Structure formats: C-alpha cells, structure tokens
C-alpha atoms as a printed R data frame, in Angstrom:
    type eleno elety resid chain resno       x       y       z
1   ATOM     1    CA   MET     A     1 125.551  77.133  78.150
2   ATOM     2    CA   HIS     A     2 126.332  80.075  80.232
3   ATOM     3    CA   ASN     A     3 127.462  82.693  76.675
4   ATOM     4    CA   GLU     A     4 123.932  82.566  76.283
5   ATOM     5    CA   PRO     A     5 121.338  84.783  77.415
6   ATOM     6    CA   MET     A     6 119.812  84.099  80.279
7   ATOM     7    CA   HIS     A     7 116.519  83.794  78.822
8   ATOM     8    CA   ARG     A     8 117.524  81.262  76.658
9   ATOM     9    CA   ARG     A     9 118.950  79.271  79.302
10  ATOM    10    CA   VAL     A    10 115.614  79.452  81.191
11  ATOM    11    CA   MET     A    11 112.898  78.289  78.505
12  ATOM    12    CA   ASP     A    12 115.636  75.489  77.181
13  ATOM    13    CA   SER     A    13 115.436  73.991  80.577
14  ATOM    14    CA   GLY     A    14 113.659  71.689  79.212
15  ATOM    15    CA   ASP     A    15 111.492  70.888  82.503
16  ATOM    16    CA   GLY     A    16 108.163  73.423  81.326
17  ATOM    17    CA   SER     A    17 108.348  75.194  84.892
18  ATOM    18    CA   VAL     A    18 109.043  78.310  83.658
19  ATOM    19    CA   GLU     A    19 105.963  78.495  81.609
20  ATOM    20    CA   PRO     A    20 103.357  78.989  85.437
21  ATOM    21    CA   MET     A    21 106.276  81.616  86.737
22  ATOM    22    CA   VAL     A    22 105.597  84.091  83.646
23  ATOM    23    CA   ALA     A    23 101.897  83.244  83.591
24  ATOM    24    CA   ALA     A    24 102.350  84.309  87.662
25  ATOM    25    CA   VAL     A    25 104.720  87.191  86.891
26  ATOM    26    CA   GLU     A    26 102.490  88.591  83.915
27  ATOM    27    CA   GLN     A    27  99.446  88.056  85.792
28  ATOM    28    CA   LEU     A    28 100.830  90.022  88.833
29  ATOM    29    CA   VAL     A    29 101.946  92.947  86.759
30  ATOM    30    CA   HIS     A    30  98.938  93.084  85.678
31  ATOM    31    CA   TYR     A    31  96.935  93.025  88.986
32  ATOM    32    CA   VAL     A    32  98.720  95.979  90.644
33  ATOM    33    CA   ARG     A    33  98.865  97.760  86.965
34  ATOM    34    CA   ARG     A    34  94.944  97.975  87.480
35  ATOM    35    CA   ARG     A    35  95.441  98.944  91.655
36  ATOM    36    CA   THR     A    36  97.714 101.519  90.863
37  ATOM    37    CA   THR     A    37  96.322 105.035  90.100
38  ATOM    38    CA   ALA     A    38  96.946 108.151  91.376
39  ATOM    39    CA   GLY     A    39  97.745 110.720  89.232
40  ATOM    40    CA   GLY     A    40  96.201 109.130  86.528
41  ATOM    41    CA   LEU     A    41  99.062 108.401  84.492
42  ATOM    42    CA   SER     A    42 100.128 105.752  81.333
43  ATOM    43    CA   HIS     A    43 102.240 102.935  82.075
44  ATOM    44    CA   ALA     A    44 105.337 105.366  79.756
45  ATOM    45    CA   ALA     A    45 104.548 108.146  82.112
46  ATOM    46    CA   ALA     A    46 105.175 106.190  85.212
47  ATOM    47    CA   SER     A    47 107.389 104.621  85.101
48  ATOM    48    CA   THR     A    48 109.202 108.100  83.785
49  ATOM    49    CA   LEU     A    49 108.041 109.651  86.654
50  ATOM    50    CA   THR     A    50 109.572 106.042  88.828
51  ATOM    51    CA   ARG     A    51 113.233 106.614  86.905
52  ATOM    52    CA   LEU     A    52 113.287 109.685  87.648
53  ATOM    53    CA   CYS     A    53 112.534 109.455  91.633
54  ATOM    54    CA   GLN     A    54 114.844 106.992  92.250
55  ATOM    55    CA   GLY     A    55 117.509 108.354  89.209
56  ATOM    56    CA   GLY     A    56 117.147 111.896  89.591
57  ATOM    57    CA   PRO     A    57 117.103 115.026  87.278
58  ATOM    58    CA   ARG     A    58 117.610 112.986  83.581
59  ATOM    59    CA   ARG     A    59 118.561 114.873  79.961
60  ATOM    60    CA   LEU     A    60 115.301 114.187  77.402
61  ATOM    61    CA   SER     A    61 117.754 111.689  75.797
62  ATOM    62    CA   GLU     A    62 118.778 109.673  78.166
63  ATOM    63    CA   LEU     A    63 115.157 109.447  79.742
64  ATOM    64    CA   ALA     A    64 114.225 108.508  76.397
65  ATOM    65    CA   ARG     A    65 116.735 105.649  75.649
66  ATOM    66    CA   SER     A    66 116.256 104.197  79.170
67  ATOM    67    CA   GLU     A    67 112.621 104.198  78.751
68  ATOM    68    CA   ASN     A    68 112.992 102.880  75.208
69  ATOM    69    CA   VAL     A    69 111.422 105.758  72.998
70  ATOM    70    CA   SER     A    70 111.773 107.688  70.391
71  ATOM    71    CA   GLN     A    71 112.998 110.957  71.763
72  ATOM    72    CA   PRO     A    72 110.172 112.887  70.090
73  ATOM    73    CA   SER     A    73 107.845 110.569  71.582
74  ATOM    74    CA   MET     A    74 109.885 110.991  75.412
75  ATOM    75    CA   THR     A    75 109.798 114.860  74.875
76  ATOM    76    CA   GLN     A    76 105.895 114.892  74.388
77  ATOM    77    CA   LEU     A    77 105.383 112.905  77.514
78  ATOM    78    CA   VAL     A    78 107.311 115.352  79.526
79  ATOM    79    CA   SER     A    79 105.350 118.347  77.780
80  ATOM    80    CA   ARG     A    80 102.511 116.446  78.976
81  ATOM    81    CA   MET     A    81 103.515 115.703  82.626
82  ATOM    82    CA   GLU     A    82 105.400 119.160  82.571
83  ATOM    83    CA   ARG     A    83 101.688 120.366  82.144
84  ATOM    84    CA   ALA     A    84 100.276 118.726  84.543
85  ATOM    85    CA   GLY     A    85 102.701 119.424  86.765
86  ATOM    86    CA   LEU     A    86 104.600 116.403  87.788
87  ATOM    87    CA   VAL     A    87 108.409 117.786  86.512
88  ATOM    88    CA   ARG     A    88 109.574 120.378  85.467
89  ATOM    89    CA   ARG     A    89 112.864 121.611  82.095
90  ATOM    90    CA   ASP     A    90 116.168 122.824  84.127
91  ATOM    91    CA   PRO     A    91 118.964 123.974  83.415
92  ATOM    92    CA   ASP     A    92 121.894 121.776  83.118
93  ATOM    93    CA   PRO     A    93 124.330 122.602  85.020
94  ATOM    94    CA   ASP     A    94 126.936 120.830  83.203
95  ATOM    95    CA   ASP     A    95 125.966 121.975  79.200
96  ATOM    96    CA   GLY     A    96 124.193 125.372  79.718
97  ATOM    97    CA   ARG     A    97 122.107 124.080  76.322
98  ATOM    98    CA   GLY     A    98 120.879 121.340  77.650
99  ATOM    99    CA   VAL     A    99 118.096 120.671  80.728
100 ATOM   100    CA   LEU     A   100 117.135 118.370  83.161
101 ATOM   101    CA   VAL     A   101 113.968 117.269  83.865
102 ATOM   102    CA   THR     A   102 113.372 116.974  87.342
103 ATOM   103    CA   THR     A   103 109.907 115.844  89.148
104 ATOM   104    CA   THR     A   104 108.353 118.631  90.647
105 ATOM   105    CA   GLY     A   105 106.813 118.113  94.745
106 ATOM   106    CA   LEU     A   106 103.377 117.292  93.780
107 ATOM   107    CA   GLY     A   107 105.737 114.300  91.067
108 ATOM   108    CA   VAL     A   108 107.216 113.084  94.267
109 ATOM   109    CA   GLU     A   109 103.620 113.396  95.622
110 ATOM   110    CA   VAL     A   110 101.841 111.461  92.950
111 ATOM   111    CA   TYR     A   111 104.702 109.097  93.106
112 ATOM   112    CA   ARG     A   112 104.950 107.756  96.500
113 ATOM   113    CA   ALA     A   113 100.800 107.586  96.512
114 ATOM   114    CA   ARG     A   114 101.445 105.186  93.838
115 ATOM   115    CA   LYS     A   115 104.692 103.355  95.235
116 ATOM   116    CA   ALA     A   116 101.524 103.039  98.380
117 ATOM   117    CA   GLU     A   117  99.153 101.739  96.142
118 ATOM   118    CA   ARG     A   118 101.552  99.478  94.545
119 ATOM   119    CA   ALA     A   119 102.885  98.069  98.023
120 ATOM   120    CA   ALA     A   120  99.062  97.917  99.256
121 ATOM   121    CA   ALA     A   121  97.730  95.806  96.604
122 ATOM   122    CA   LEU     A   122 100.991  93.152  97.029
123 ATOM   123    CA   GLN     A   123 100.771  93.100 100.870
124 ATOM   124    CA   HIS     A   124  96.554  92.006  99.647
125 ATOM   125    CA   LEU     A   125  97.633  89.298  97.791
126 ATOM   126    CA   VAL     A   126 100.215  88.497  99.844
127 ATOM   127    CA   ALA     A   127  98.376  87.719 102.775
128 ATOM   128    CA   ARG     A   128  95.577  85.927 101.188
129 ATOM   129    CA   LEU     A   129  98.363  83.101 100.950
130 ATOM   130    CA   PRO     A   130  99.182  80.539 103.922
131 ATOM   131    CA   GLU     A   131 102.127  81.193 105.572
132 ATOM   132    CA   GLU     A   132 104.111  78.677 104.433
133 ATOM   133    CA   GLU     A   133 103.475  80.664 101.384
134 ATOM   134    CA   GLN     A   134 103.814  84.055 102.548
135 ATOM   135    CA   ASN     A   135 107.513  83.506 103.626
136 ATOM   136    CA   ALA     A   136 108.500  81.815 100.325
137 ATOM   137    CA   VAL     A   137 107.390  85.156  98.350
138 ATOM   138    CA   ARG     A   138 108.746  87.409 100.901
139 ATOM   139    CA   ILE     A   139 112.321  85.284 100.219
140 ATOM   140    CA   ALA     A   140 112.151  85.063  96.530
141 ATOM   141    CA   LEU     A   141 110.809  88.584  95.083
142 ATOM   142    CA   PRO     A   142 114.799  90.073  97.005
143 ATOM   143    CA   ALA     A   143 116.179  87.291  95.676
144 ATOM   144    CA   LEU     A   144 114.713  87.608  91.906
145 ATOM   145    CA   THR     A   145 115.383  91.676  92.973
146 ATOM   146    CA   ARG     A   146 119.474  90.686  93.463
147 ATOM   147    CA   ALA     A   147 119.685  88.720  90.311
148 ATOM   148    CA   ILE     A   148 118.438  91.184  88.274
149 ATOM   149    CA   HIS     A   149 120.650  93.805  89.226
150 ATOM   150    CA   GLU     A   150 123.590  91.242  89.848
151 ATOM   151    CA   GLU     A   151 122.499  90.667  86.304
152 ATOM   152    CA   ARG     A   152 122.623  94.320  85.187
153 ATOM   153    CA   ALA     A   153 126.418  94.559  86.790
154 ATOM   154    CA   SER     A   154 127.647  91.998  84.573
155 ATOM   155    CA   SER     A   155 125.998  93.837  81.157
C-alpha cells in the first residue's frame, strides 16, 4: 500500500474524511488569493516571483519546468514582468550564452507585500476561531508543510 502514490492512499482511505479537508484547502487558497492584490499580478506571475525570491535567480527553462508551463509561455511572462520592473535578465556566469532571471528591488518589495497580505488574511481567519481551533491550525499547517518537504525529499 505504501508503494501507491500518496493521493491514491488518501482517497482510498474509505472514511470519507478527506473530502471536507479538500474543500477547506480549496476555499482557504481561494480566500487568501482574493486578498492578495499587491502588484496586481496574475497567479502565474505571483508564483514565478515567489519562486525567484525564495530560490534565487533561475534560467527561463528551469522556471518553465518548475511552473509547469512551456518555455515560450514563460518567456512571455518574464517579458511582462521585466516591463513592470519586477525582474531583470542577467548573463549566466556559468554559461555566457544563457541568462538568469533575477528579481529587482521592486520585485522583492511586491513579493514581501503579497506575503504580508497573505499573512494578514490567514491571521484574520484564524482569529475568528475559538482558541482550541486556533491552536489546532497552528499545529496542523506546519505539520502539513513538513509532510510536503518530506514528500519532495523522497521523490
């Protein structure tokens, strides 16, 4: 059973408990996204900016793979982000023919503002819960993050 993909094991648990969790995660993501408006970015641009701010400069091909889009689509997105002053293209020091996409100061500011908006949105929701449920959320969300990191490490 442990050789099956994780999503298959969860969905086959038979107790039906995963469906409310899926709905809750979907609603939470939608709620937080609606309240994250800094920079007026699309989801794809916001995700790319986050990846660059958290992981440092990347080649276009690497960004396209990590964001699961075609290289031409990523090139267009980076061009729009570049025109908006969020990123720039720098020569790749390891390959003179290549370029690295790097965040600008404005890009970092927008990333930080969006992160603060997400934190405020989540904090607002959690504050509405009874203390016992607030504590449960504070335990559960980091535990899920840990599970994600463990899943990535084992892949």
